C-alpha positions in Angstrom: 161.8 -41.9 167.1 158.3 -40.4 167.1 157.1 -36.9 166.4 153.7 -35.4 166.7 152.3 -33.1 164.0 149.3 -30.8 164.4 147.5 -29.3 161.5 145.6 -26.1 162.3 143.2 -24.0 160.3 143.3 -24.2 156.6 146.0 -26.9 156.8 143.5 -29.1 158.6 141.1 -28.7 155.6 143.9 -29.9 153.3 144.8 -32.9 155.4 141.3 -33.8 156.6 142.7 -34.5 160.1 144.0 -32.4 163.0 147.1 -34.4 163.9 149.4 -37.3 163.1 152.2 -39.1 164.9 155.0 -40.4 162.6 158.1 -42.5 163.1 161.2 -41.0 161.6 164.9 -41.5 161.9 166.9 -39.8 164.7 168.2 -36.4 163.4 165.8 -36.2 160.5 165.6 -32.6 159.2 162.3 -30.7 159.2 162.4 -30.6 155.3 162.4 -34.4 155.1 159.4 -34.6 157.4 157.6 -31.9 155.4 158.4 -33.8 152.2 157.0 -37.0 153.6 153.8 -35.1 154.7 153.5 -33.5 151.2 153.9 -36.9 149.5 151.2 -38.3 151.8 148.6 -35.6 151.2 149.5 -34.5 147.7 147.5 -31.6 146.4 146.6 -29.1 147.7 149.2 -29.5 150.6 151.8 -29.6 147.9 152.3 -26.9 146.4 150.0 -24.7 148.5 151.9 -25.1 151.8 155.2 -26.9 151.1 157.1 -27.5 147.9 159.6 -30.4 148.4 161.6 -29.6 145.3 162.3 -26.1 146.6 162.4 -27.1 150.3 160.1 -24.0 150.8 157.2 -23.3 153.2 154.9 -20.8 151.6 155.0 -17.4 153.1 151.3 -17.6 154.1 152.0 -20.6 156.4 154.0 -21.1 159.7 155.8 -24.2 161.0 156.7 -24.4 164.6 158.8 -27.0 166.4 158.0 -27.2 170.2 156.4 -23.8 170.0 159.3 -22.0 168.3 159.0 -20.7 164.8 161.2 -22.7 162.4 162.8 -19.4 161.3 164.1 -18.9 164.8 165.7 -22.3 164.6 167.5 -23.6 161.6 164.6 -23.3 159.2 163.8 -26.4 157.2 167.2 -27.7 158.1 166.2 -28.0 161.8 167.1 -31.4 163.1 164.2 -33.1 164.9 164.3 -35.1 168.2 162.2 -37.7 169.7 158.8 -36.4 171.0 159.1 -33.1 169.1 155.8 -31.4 168.5 155.4 -29.8 165.1 152.6 -27.4 164.3 151.7 -26.4 160.7 149.2 -23.5 160.5 148.3 -20.5 158.4 150.0 -17.2 159.1 147.8 -15.2 161.4 147.2 -11.6 160.5 145.4 -8.8 162.2 143.7 -5.7 161.0 
């Protein structure tokens, strides 16, 4: 199955691209996809955004699946489906 990943803001600086499309197995968990991305980009993506060993997205970044925050789903254990759209971006703050 295929998923689309969008990198916004500072994440785009780390990946040097704005999006990817990856083939993954049906039912792959978000943590597995994030680990694959972290392995692909290395530092500073890992450990600045996601640490595969801890299965942890840093608190200053947000991951969304089809427009829903991963925390409102099953976190990094969220199972992905064909054509899911994943967005990785810095946490927005106001002042």
